[in-house]
C-alpha positions in Angstrom: 126.5 -22.3 115.5 125.2 -25.5 116.3 126.0 -27.4 119.1 128.2 -30.3 118.0 127.9 -33.8 119.2 131.5 -34.7 121.4 133.7 -37.5 123.0 131.7 -37.2 126.5 128.6 -36.9 124.4 129.3 -40.6 122.8 130.3 -41.1 126.2 127.0 -40.9 128.3 125.1 -42.6 125.6 126.9 -45.6 125.2 128.0 -45.9 129.1 131.3 -46.1 128.7 134.1 -44.6 129.5 135.5 -41.4 127.0 139.1 -43.0 126.7 137.5 -46.7 125.8 135.0 -44.2 122.8 138.6 -43.0 121.7 139.7 -46.2 121.4 136.8 -47.4 120.0 136.8 -44.4 117.0 140.4 -44.7 116.4 140.5 -48.9 116.2 143.4 -48.9 119.4 143.0 -52.2 121.0 142.5 -53.2 124.1 138.7 -52.7 123.0 135.8 -55.5 122.0 134.5 -55.9 119.0 131.4 -55.9 120.6 131.8 -52.6 122.7 134.1 -51.5 119.1 130.5 -51.6 117.1 128.1 -50.1 120.0 130.3 -47.4 119.9 130.6 -46.8 116.4 126.7 -47.0 115.8 126.2 -44.7 118.8 128.4 -41.5 117.3 127.2 -41.8 114.0 123.2 -41.9 115.2 124.4 -38.4 117.3 126.1 -36.7 114.4 129.9 -37.0 116.4 132.9 -36.5 113.4 136.3 -37.3 115.3 138.0 -33.8 115.0 141.5 -35.1 113.3 142.0 -31.3 113.2 142.5 -31.3 116.9 143.9 -35.0 117.1 146.7 -33.7 114.9 147.5 -31.2 117.2 147.2 -28.4 115.0 146.1 -24.7 115.4 142.1 -25.1 116.7 141.1 -22.0 114.2 141.6 -23.3 109.7 142.9 -21.1 107.7 141.4 -23.7 104.7 138.0 -23.1 102.5 136.6 -26.7 101.3 134.8 -25.7 97.9 132.8 -28.1 96.3 132.6 -29.1 92.6 131.0 -31.4 89.9 133.4 -32.5 87.3 136.9 -30.6 87.7 137.3 -31.1 84.4 135.3 -28.3 82.8 137.5 -25.3 83.5 134.8 -23.2 85.2 136.0 -24.9 88.2 140.0 -23.5 87.8 138.7 -20.4 86.8 136.9 -20.3 90.0 139.1 -21.4 92.6 142.0 -19.9 91.1 139.9 -16.0 91.7 138.2 -17.4 95.0 141.7 -18.6 96.9 143.0 -14.5 95.5 140.3 -12.9 97.1 140.6 -14.6 100.6 144.1 -14.8 100.7 145.7 -12.0 101.9 143.1 -13.2 104.7 146.0 -16.1 105.4 143.3 -18.5 104.1 143.3 -21.4 100.6 141.2 -23.9 99.0 140.9 -27.6 98.0 139.1 -28.9 95.8 137.4 -32.0 96.2 135.2 -33.3 93.4 132.1 -35.0 93.9 132.1 -36.8 89.6 133.9 -39.9 88.9 135.0 -40.7 84.8 132.5 -38.5 84.0 129.7 -39.4 86.3 127.9 -38.2 89.8 129.0 -40.6 93.1 126.7 -40.0 96.1 129.4 -42.4 98.1 132.4 -39.8 97.7 130.1 -36.8 98.3 128.9 -37.8 101.4 133.1 -38.4 102.0 133.5 -35.6 101.5 131.5 -34.1 103.9 132.3 -35.9 107.1 136.4 -35.4 105.9 135.5 -31.6 105.9 133.6 -31.9 109.1 136.3 -34.5 110.7 139.3 -31.5 109.2 137.3 -28.7 110.9 137.7 -26.8 107.5 137.4 -22.3 108.1 134.4 -22.6 105.1 132.8 -24.9 102.7 131.7 -23.0 99.4 128.6 -25.2 96.7 129.0 -25.2 93.5 125.8 -27.9 92.9 123.3 -28.8 95.2 124.3 -31.5 97.6 122.4 -34.2 99.0 119.6 -32.8 101.4 121.1 -34.8 104.2 124.6 -33.6 103.5 123.0 -29.7 103.5 121.3 -30.6 107.0 124.5 -32.1 108.1 126.6 -28.5 107.1 124.1 -27.0 108.1 123.7 -28.2 112.1 128.3 -28.3 112.4 127.6 -24.6 111.8 130.6 -24.0 109.1 130.0 -21.4 107.1 128.7 -22.1 103.6 128.7 -19.7 99.9 126.9 -20.9 97.3 128.1 -20.3 94.0 127.0 -21.5 90.9 123.8 -22.7 92.2 120.8 -21.5 93.4 120.3 -21.9 98.1 118.6 -24.9 99.1 114.9 -24.4 100.5 114.9 -23.7 103.6 118.7 -22.8 103.8 118.3 -18.9 103.4 120.5 -18.3 106.1 123.2 -18.5 103.4 124.4 -16.6 100.5 124.7 -17.1 96.4 126.3 -15.6 93.9 125.6 -16.6 90.2 125.1 -15.3 86.9 121.7 -14.8 84.9 122.3 -18.1 83.2 118.1 -17.9 82.2 118.8 -14.4 80.8 122.3 -15.6 78.5 120.8 -18.3 77.2 118.4 -16.3 76.3 120.2 -13.8 74.1 121.9 -16.4 72.8 118.8 -17.7 71.1 117.7 -14.4 69.8 121.7 -14.3 67.9 121.2 -17.7 66.8 117.7 -16.3 65.4 118.9 -13.8 63.7 120.8 -15.5 61.1 117.9 -17.6 60.6 118.1 -20.7 62.3 114.9 -22.5 62.8 115.9 -25.7 64.8 118.6 -25.9 67.2 119.4 -28.1 69.4 120.7 -28.5 73.5 123.3 -30.1 75.0 122.6 -30.3 78.3 124.3 -30.6 81.8 122.9 -33.5 84.9 118.9 -31.6 85.0 119.3 -32.3 89.1 122.1 -29.1 89.2 120.0 -26.1 89.5 122.4 -24.3 86.7 120.5 -26.7 83.9 117.4 -25.6 84.0 117.7 -22.4 84.0 119.7 -22.0 80.9 117.5 -24.6 79.1 114.8 -22.5 79.4 115.8 -19.9 78.4 116.9 -20.9 74.9 114.0 -22.5 74.8 112.0 -18.8 75.4 113.9 -17.7 72.7 113.2 -20.4 70.3 109.4 -19.8 70.9 109.9 -15.9 70.5 111.5 -16.3 67.3 109.2 -19.1 66.1 112.1 -21.8 66.1 112.5 -25.5 67.4 114.2 -26.9 70.3 115.7 -30.8 70.4 116.6 -31.4 73.9 119.9 -33.7 74.4 121.3 -34.7 77.4 125.3 -35.1 77.9 125.5 -34.9 81.9 128.6 -34.3 82.9 130.4 -36.2 80.3 132.2 -35.0 77.0 132.4 -38.7 75.6 128.3 -38.7 76.9 127.3 -35.6 74.9 129.6 -37.3 72.0 127.5 -40.2 72.3 124.7 -38.5 72.3 125.2 -36.1 69.4 126.0 -38.9 67.4 122.7 -40.9 68.1 120.8 -38.3 67.3 122.0 -37.3 64.4 123.0 -40.6 62.7 119.1 -41.8 63.5 117.7 -38.8 60.9 118.3 -37.3 57.8 120.9 -34.5 57.4 117.6 -32.1 56.0 116.4 -33.3 60.1 119.5 -32.1 61.5 119.6 -29.5 63.4 121.1 -25.5 62.4 122.7 -24.8 65.9 124.1 -27.0 69.2 124.4 -25.0 72.3 126.2 -27.1 74.6 125.7 -25.9 78.2 129.1 -25.6 79.7 132.4 -26.3 77.7 133.1 -30.4 79.2 129.6 -31.1 77.0 131.5 -28.3 73.8 133.9 -31.0 73.5 131.4 -34.2 73.0 129.5 -32.0 70.8 132.8 -30.8 68.1 134.0 -34.6 68.2 130.6 -36.1 66.8 130.6 -33.5 64.0 134.1 -34.2 63.4 133.8 -37.5 63.2 130.8 -37.6 60.7 132.7 -34.2 58.5 129.6 -31.8 59.6 132.3 -28.4 58.6 131.7 -25.4 61.3 129.3 -23.0 60.7 129.5 -23.9 57.2 127.6 -26.5 57.6 126.1 -26.3 61.4 126.9 -23.9 63.6 128.2 -24.2 67.4 128.2 -22.4 70.2 128.0 -22.5 74.3 127.9 -21.1 78.2 131.0 -20.1 79.7 134.0 -18.3 77.8 137.0 -20.4 78.2 140.7 -19.2 77.8 141.7 -20.9 74.2 137.6 -20.2 72.9 139.2 -18.0 69.8 142.4 -19.9 69.5 139.7 -22.6 67.9 139.0 -22.9 64.0 136.4 -21.6 64.3 136.4 -19.5 66.8 133.3 -20.3 69.7 130.4 -18.0 70.5 129.7 -17.9 74.2 127.5 -16.9 77.1 130.2 -15.5 79.3 129.5 -15.4 82.7 132.6 -13.3 83.8 133.6 -16.5 86.2 137.0 -14.1 87.3 134.7 -11.7 88.7 131.7 -14.7 90.5 135.0 -16.4 91.7 135.7 -12.1 93.9 132.3 -11.9 94.0 132.0 -15.1 96.4 135.4 -14.9 98.8 134.5 -11.3 99.6 130.8 -13.1 100.8 133.1 -16.3 102.0 134.9 -13.3 104.2 131.9 -11.7 106.2 130.7 -14.8 106.4 134.0 -16.3 108.9 134.1 -12.2 110.2 131.1 -12.8 111.4 131.0 -16.6 112.9 128.4 -17.4 110.1 126.0 -16.1 107.7 123.4 -14.2 109.6 121.6 -12.9 106.9 122.0 -14.6 103.4 122.1 -12.4 100.7 121.6 -13.4 96.8 123.5 -11.6 94.4 123.2 -12.6 90.5 125.4 -10.6 87.8 124.6 -10.3 84.1 126.4 -12.7 81.6 127.8 -11.2 77.5 127.8 -12.7 74.7 131.2 -12.7 73.1 130.5 -13.5 69.3 132.9 -15.4 67.5 132.7 -17.3 64.5 131.7 -21.0 65.2 127.6 -19.1 65.2 128.1 -17.7 61.6 129.3 -14.0 62.1 132.3 -13.1 60.3 131.3 -16.5 57.7 130.2 -15.3 54.0 128.9 -17.9 52.1 127.3 -20.0 54.7 125.8 -23.5 53.5 122.8 -24.3 55.7 120.5 -26.5 54.9 116.9 -26.3 53.5 
């Protein structure tokens, strides 16, 4: 574990007493603004973060695991955190969730604040579910806190940490081949933010299936928002004649699926009679919709339990010594939104 900067280090660098450093950092009185600014600048330069955990006289051994998410509106995270917490609560740990998405858009400043808070609160471990900035990855690694990556690949240069993922490429490829079996030739893919590592394999697997089946794929950007997905689909459809509309939409997550449904409903498009709709990720009300939704099911509960197992190992070993990568095979949940079980489909020629 890396040596963490202390009050003594700030005191030595600023050439003032520990008492003065403490006052300057806490906003206390009796410190000139010039000294306060110098202390704050030096603290930032050497990477010192105040230990609120110790300041509040709590136990030095935290039992809190921070989960950094990328759009809590996605039910995926609710299921993931619930399964993760079930796996670690037997050892006395619990989870807090910090979401980097604000009003449907990623916020770097929110992520920066959360990472600073994680270090200030001395959490026991961190679960990362999307690609953090390089600066924040380095900060967490230098701080020595155990990390586990879920639904995103371990960043280059941080191979000491474990990851748990599903095979998004395979799931999307199998979905595409299933759609090809229906005879659909014109496909559209609505993808989440391209900087998330889960985006590329989902798109590439779908495109590979289209190539193998001799089909075409148009790619739309849905970012992290149902509204963005809805607007992208609306714009895409209204600017072209119905004869050129895709025969199927594939949403890369359930947030974007919601936007697709809104757009098609506003245009009076019947699913799957006029157009098929499928998605990546199963959700508990998928079978209750009309029609029930065909999905790639990556078994989020199993992913959460596997992540919890890795996390406990890392905590017991005082950090990862040899990171491992687990990739789980997803399954197709075939329902009616793709056209299965629906007679007399009316596909456009």
